[in-house]
N, C-alpha and C positions, 0 to 999 in steps of 0.2 A: 474208560480213559480216565487217568488221574489228573490232578491239578497241574495245569501248564503255566500257572502264573510264575513270574520271575521271583527268585528268593528275596529275602529282605535286603541283601546287599545290592542286588540289581534294582530293586524298587527305589533305594536311596539314590542310585545313579540316575534313574529317570527323573526323580524329584529335582535333582541338581541341574537338570536341563534348564531350569529357570536361572539363567546366568545373570551375572552382575554386569551392568552396563553403566559406565561412567561418562557423563557428558558435561564438560565444563565449557560452556559457550561464552565467549567474550561478548562485549557490547556490540550489538548489531541493530540498534534501533533505526527505524526508518524515518528519515527526516522528511518534512514537507518542503517543497521547493520554495525558495524566497520569491515572493511576488509582491508587487506594490499593493498598498492598501486601497480602500475604496476611493474612487475618483468621482467628483461630481459629474464628470463626463460619464455617460450613461452605462456603459456595458461592463458588468462585473463578470469576468471570465474566471470560472473555478480552475485553479491551477492543477496540472497533473502532478503526481508525486515527483519528488526531486530525482532527476536522473543525471544531473550534471556532476562535475568532479569525477572522482574515480568511480568506475562501475562498481556496483555493490560487491563486497568481498566474497570469496568463494565460501560456500557452505562447508562446514566440517565434514570430513569423510566419515562414512558410516563405519562403526567399529567392525572388526572382523568377526565373523560368526564363530561360535565355539567349535572346538574340535569334535568331530563325529564320535559318538560313543563306540568304544571298542567292544568287540564281541566278548562277552564275559564267560563264554564257553560253558555255561551252565546248561546241562541237558534237561529237557523236560522230563519230570519224574515219571517213572513207571512206563515210559514209552520207549520202544526200540525202533520201530518203523511204523509209518502210517501212510496209507494210500490217499492222496488228495487229487480229486478230479477238478475241483473248482474252489476258489477263494471268494468269500463274500465279506462285505465291510459293514460295520455298524458304528454310527457316531460321526461319520465324516460329513462336513458341510463345506469346508474350504475347497476340497478337491472331489471331483465326481468319481463314481465307481469306475467309470471307463478309464479315467486317468490313473487311478491306483492299480487297476487291472494290468496296465502296461508294465508295472513293476513286478507283479506276481505271476504273470503269464509263463515265464520260463520254468516255473516250479509246478505248474498244473499237469494233471495226468501223469503223476510220478509218485513213487514210493519215497517218502521223505524221512530223514532221520531227525531227531531233536535238534541237532546242530543246524540242519538246513532250515527247519522252522524258525529257529532263532535268527538265521540269516535273513529270512523273509521279513521278520518283524523289524530287524535293524535297518533293512533297506528302506522300508516305509518311513521309519523314524528319521533316517538320514535325509530323505526327500523333503520332509516337512522342515527340517532344520535348514537345509540349503535354500529353501524358499523364504526363510526369515521367521518361521513359526518355531521359536527356539524352545518353548516349553510344551510342544506337542509331540506326539509319538504314537506308537502302536503296541498293543499287548495281545497275547493269545490266551483267552480265558479257558478255564476248564469247561469242557463241553462234550456232548455226545455226537459223534460223527455219523451223519445220515447221508447216504448216497454220495459219499466222498466229498461232502461240502464242509469246508472249514471256515469258521467265522473269525475274522480279525477285528478286535475292538480298537477303534481310533479314539485317542484322548486328545482333543484339540484344546490346548492350553488357553486360559483366560486370565485377565487381570482382575483379581477379586477385590483389591484394596489399593487406594492411593493415600499415602500419608505425607502431608505437607508440613514443613517446619520453616522457621525463619521469618515468616510474615508477621509484621508488627501492626500495620495499619489496615491491611487488606484482609477481607474475609477468606478463611481457609477454603470455603466452598468455591470461590472464584477460581482458585488454582486447580483443585481436585476435579471439578466438573469439566474443565477443559482437557483433562488427561484421561478421563474415564472412557471406557468402551461401552457400547450397547450391550444389553443382556445377552450372554452366551456368544458374544462376538469373539472370534479367535484373536489372540494376541500375536501381532506381527511386528517384528523388530523395526523395520524401516518406517512403518506407519507411526509407531511410538516415537521414534526419533523426530519425525515431522511434527508431531504434536509438541514435543519439547522445544524444537527450534522455533515454532510459531510462538510459544510462550516466551522464549528468549527475545524475540523480535518485538515483543510488547514493551512499550516505553515505561511501563510500571516496574519493570525488573532490570536490575543492573547485572545480575549474574545468577545462574542456576546450576545446581548439581543434582544429578538423578542417579539412583541406584535401583536396579531391578533384581529381585531375588525370588527364591521359591516360596510358595505358601505351605500350608499344612498338608493339603492333599495333593495327590499327583496331578500335574497340569495346572496348578494354581500359581499365579504370580503376584507379588506385592511390589509396588513401586514406592520408593521413598525419595522425596524431592525436598531439597533445601533451597530457599530463594533468598537473595539479597535485594531488598526493595530499592529502587532508584529514588533519588531525592524528589519529593513531590512538586517542588516549584522549579520552573525553568523560565528564564527571562531572555529575551532577545532585544537588542538595541540596533537600530538602523539609522544611517544617515546617507541620503542620496539626492540626486536631482531628477527623480522619476515622476514628477508631477508637472502638470501644464503650467507654463510660465504665467498664464493669465491669472492663476490663483497663487503663484509662488512656486517656483520649480524646486527649491531646496526644502527637503522634508526630513524631519526627525520623527522617529516612530519607536514605540516600545510595545512589545508583545509579551504576554505572560500566560503560561499554562500551569494550572494547579491540578495535578492528577490525583485521583482517588480522593476527591473532595469530601465524601461522606466518611472518610477515615478520621476526620477531626472529631467525630462524636464518641470515640472510644476505641479501645484496643480491638483490632481485628473486626472493625465495623464497616470498612469501606467496600463499596460495590464496584470500584474500578471506574467511576465516573470522572469526567474532566470538565473543568471550567477554564474557558479561554477569554482573555481580555486583550484588546488592542486599542492604542490611542496614537493618532498621528497629527502632526502640526506643520503647516507651512505659513507663509506670510499672510495668506488670505483664506486658508482652509484649516478647519479642525474637524476630525472625525473619530468615531470610536465604534468598536464592535464588541458585543458580548455574546458568547456562545456556550451552551451547556450540552454535553453529550452524556447519555446514560445507557449502559449496556443492558439489553433485555434478556439475553440468554447466553449460554456457553458457546454458541455459534457466532458470537460477536454481532448479532443484530443490535442496532442502536436507534435511539430516538434523540433528536437534537433540536434545541430551541435556539433561535438566532435573532438578535436585535442589532440594528445598525443605524447610525445617525451621522449626518454630515452637515456642516454649515460653512458656506463659502461666500466670498466676495471677490470681485474682479479687482486686481491690484495693478494690472498692466496698463500703461498709457496707450491710447488716450481714453479708454473705456473706464478707467478708474474714476473719472470725473462724473460718471453717470450713476454711481452708487448702485451697481448691479449686484444683487445678492441672490442666494438660493439656499433652500433647505431640502434635505432628502431623508426619508425614513424607510427602513425595511424591517418587516417582521416575518419570521418564517418558522415552520416546523418541518422536520425531515425524518423520514423513516428509511433506514438503510439495512439491507440484508445481503450477506455474502452467499452467493450460490456455491462457491467453492473457495477454499483457502488452503494454501500450501506454502512452504518456505520459499519456493521459486515464483510465486505469483498468486493472483486472486482474480475473481470476477464478482463484482457487486452490482446490485440493483438498488436504486433509491427513488423515493417519491417525496417531493418537496412541495408544500403549499405555502405560497408567498404573497404578502401584501406590501406594495410599494407606493410611496406617496412623495410627490415633489412639489415645491412651491418656488416661484421665481418672482423677483421684485426689481423695479426700476424706480429710482428716486424715492424709495421707501414705500411705493405702492405696488400691489400685485400687477404683474405684467406678463403677457404670453409672448415668448420668443419663438415658438415653434407651432406649426399647424396641429390642431387637435387639442391643444392645451387651452383650458377655459379659465380666464381670469388668473392666469399664472399657476393654476393647480392642475396636476394630472395624477390620477389614481389608477393603479394596476392591481389586478388579482390574477395570479399565475400559478398553474400547476406544472411542475417540471418532473418528467420521468427520465432518469439518467441511468447510464450503464458505464461502469468503470472496469477496465481490464488491464492487468499488468503481468508481464512475464520476464523473468531475469535469469541470468546465468553468470558465470565468472567473467565472461567477456562481453556481454551485451545486456541491455535493458530495453524492452519494448512496452510502451504504455499507450492506451487509447481511451477516449471518453466520448460519449455522445449524450445529448440531452434534447428531448422533445419537449418544447415549451408551448403550453396552451393558455392563452389569455382568455379569461372568462368575464362575464358580466355578473359580478358578485361583490358584496361588501362595499357598495357605493362606488364602484369603479367608473372611470370615465367612458361613456358610450356616446358616440356622435352619430347622428342620422344623416349627415351631409357627406359621408364617405371619407372624412378626414381620419387620421390615425386615432385609435382608441384602444381600450383594454381587450377587445375581441380580436385576437390575432393567433397565428401559429408561426413558430420558428424552430429551426433545427441547428444545433451547435455541435460541431465535431472537432476533436482535438487528437493529435497523434504525435508521439515523440519516440525517437529511436536513437539509442546511444550504443556505440560499439568501440571496444578497444582494438586498435589496429595492431595485432600481434604478428602480422606477417612480415614486418620489417626486420632486417637482421640487426640493425642498430638498436642497442638497449634503450636509448632515449626515444627513438621513434616507435619502438614496440610498446611503449606506455602511452602513446598518443591516443586521442579519441576523436571520433567523428560524431557529430550531434546533428540530427535532422529533426525539424519540428514543422508541423503544419496545422493551422486552425482554419475553420470556416464557419460562416453563419449564413443561413438562407431563410428568408421570411416571405410569407405569402402576400404581404401588403406593407405599405409604409408604416413605420413604427413610431411610437412616442419616444422622446429622447432617452428615457430610462432604459430602453431595450436596444438601442442602436449599438452598432459595433464601432469601436474607436481604433484607428490604426495610426501608428507612428510613435516612436519613442523606444525606450530601453527594452521593453518586453515584447515588442512587435517588429517594427522596422527601424533599426538604429540609423543614425545620421540625420533624423528629422526630429522636430520638437514633438512632445507628447500630444496625441489626439489630433494630428494635423488633418486627418480624414475621419469623419463621423457619418456613417451611412447605415442603411438597413441590412445590406448583404456585404459579405467580404470574404477574402481569402488571404491568409498570411502564411508564408513559408520562409524557413531559415535553414541554412547549411553552415555548420561551423566545424573547424578543425582545431583541436587543442594539442599542444606539444609541450611536455615538460622541458624547461630550459636549464634550471639550476636550483640548488638548494640555497635559499637566502634566509638563514635563521635570524630571528630577532633575539638579541641577548637577554637572557633572563626569562624569556617566554617560550621559545621553541625548545622542545625536549626530544621528541622521537625523531628518527631519520626522515619520516614523511612530513614533518612540520617544517614550515619555511619554504615549501615548494613554490617556485615561480613558474607559471605556465604562460606560454604565448598562444594567442588565438587569432585566427583569421576567419572572416565570415562573409556570406552573401545573403542579404535579406530582400524579400519581395512582399509587397502588399497591394491588393486591389480591392476597391470598395465601390459599391453602386447602390442606388435606391431601388426599391421594389416597384413602385408605380410612378412616382414623380421623376422629373428630369434630373439627371445626375450631372452636376457641374464638373468641369475639368480641374485638376487631373483625376483620373480614375486609378492610375497606377503610380506607385512609388517604389523605388528599389535603391539598394545601396551596397557598397562593399566596404570593408574596413578591417581593423585589427584591434587587439586588446590584450590585456594581461590579467591573470588571476594570481593572487598571492595569499597564502594561508599560513601566517606565522605560527599559528597553533590550531589545535582542533576546535578552539572556541572563537577564533577570529578569522574573518573572511573579508577580503577586499577585491574589488574588480574595477577595471578602467577600460572603457571602449571608446574608440573613435571610428565614426562611420562617415564615409563620403557619399553624400546624396547625389544620385545619378539623375534624378528628376529635377529639372531646372524650372519647371512651370509651377513654382510655389511662390506666392506673394511674399515679399520681405516684410517682416514685422516692423513696427515703428521703434520698438526697443529690442535690441539684440540680446539673446540669452546664450549661455554655454551650449544648450541643446542645438541652437541654430548653427553652431560650429561643429556639430556632430559628436560632442563629448557627453558621455554618460558614465556615471560612477556610483559606487555603493561601498559602504563600509559597514560591517555587521559584527556584533559581539553576541555570542550565544553561550549562556552559562547556566548550569543547574545549581540550585541551592538546596 
């Protein structure tokens, strides 16, 4: 038997199966949900990813697979006919022998011509391409036929090289490592596109372009990627009435992210780390947060350091005469690892070790306002094991989070022998959010409306110190009531909201695109229930409200919202001083701009 390898022209055609794929993905960074800053009221609920506003845009469609190779009609040299009883395969890892045998079975136990052998080879190659393995295929090497067995060599294409350009501050390895495949892992087009889309969703990048071409050898692929880095500094300014009137309801806040911080040390020196700073101020409260995230590997495992501080005083009459003050500090380290990541969602695990300390004062002297607090001081050491899951499509987003919180006796924590609340506790926090675009309406306006459902809960095995209690009432929990009207050990919060686009109300000189200036109408139903674990729970236990609101986004950088809620629970004591929150009004204005 003479050489059955394809001629030089055919080999070039096989090499060209490493097609060129262009992906120009526009900005699709994932924003974090606007949430109020740290309140001296105890419970710090980690926000779920932002799922409000328009449901995340559709992912770009996958490019069409290349046209199947045409039969080059080259006859296998020096063969006229050959009897084949069985085909065997060498080099296949993606598809089993049984799966490939289904393709060759019609040709077994037959006398085949060179054209028919070429047809078998092309059929296997076409199967690989149809499944997305665009630089994989089959060849029939020169061989000696024994017992009618013909061996087909499978070339499963691999990505041998990634070449990144355009990065100025970020290390090239950061980009290339996230696109590389494991050794000898077959290159599959859809998987590669997922990797590219994940890279585009990274806030470090503004735009990427990728080109996949053939390598030197048959089945080799080379990926060339050009990136445009996003501005490293992003600032957000907020003004709202989302704080308790006891410390001043009206709050100004500034947040800042400096991404790829280590990039300041030289060209292409950045590791993709992020420094986050936040400072908030009300009449009686000022607080700040510092957080630093550092990626550990190309799977986006991260370690985070977190420091938080708040100082507050009661400014609401009549208690403002008592000089009531408090201080709270939090120090934490968090390890996060994604079990899986894809453009449509992720599942993360995180382990957080946290130290919290609170001091309260009355008339300038340490004073305990709650059981378990000794001389106005409470110390907590907590280990939190959390799970975060998100799944999205063009019409809906589903997000869930759970956190198992273990209070321990460590680092000089508060431990009481009389059964009063202390640092030794267990609690479970759960959060769920569902957003869906209601596209079953015939009206174009209503087809763009959204339904938003959210529910949170906390369950504790005992009475908790104030730092760990759940606070209910206000803009982010049950609208129509003042912030933190209920503060208990256990609680349930649920909200159902419907948003409908009303009109485009552009702001002259600011609104540019057709989507900017959109005014949305919202109507909602909120419910909250809170109770203590061991001690008696005072009335009321339940609060609920109905209401309406408006969202207006004059540009992609500016967001404003206004809600009015009607409190349906009347068993709430009237405060000595009325606040806008007591009339059910909640508002926020935000400016978000990258520099």
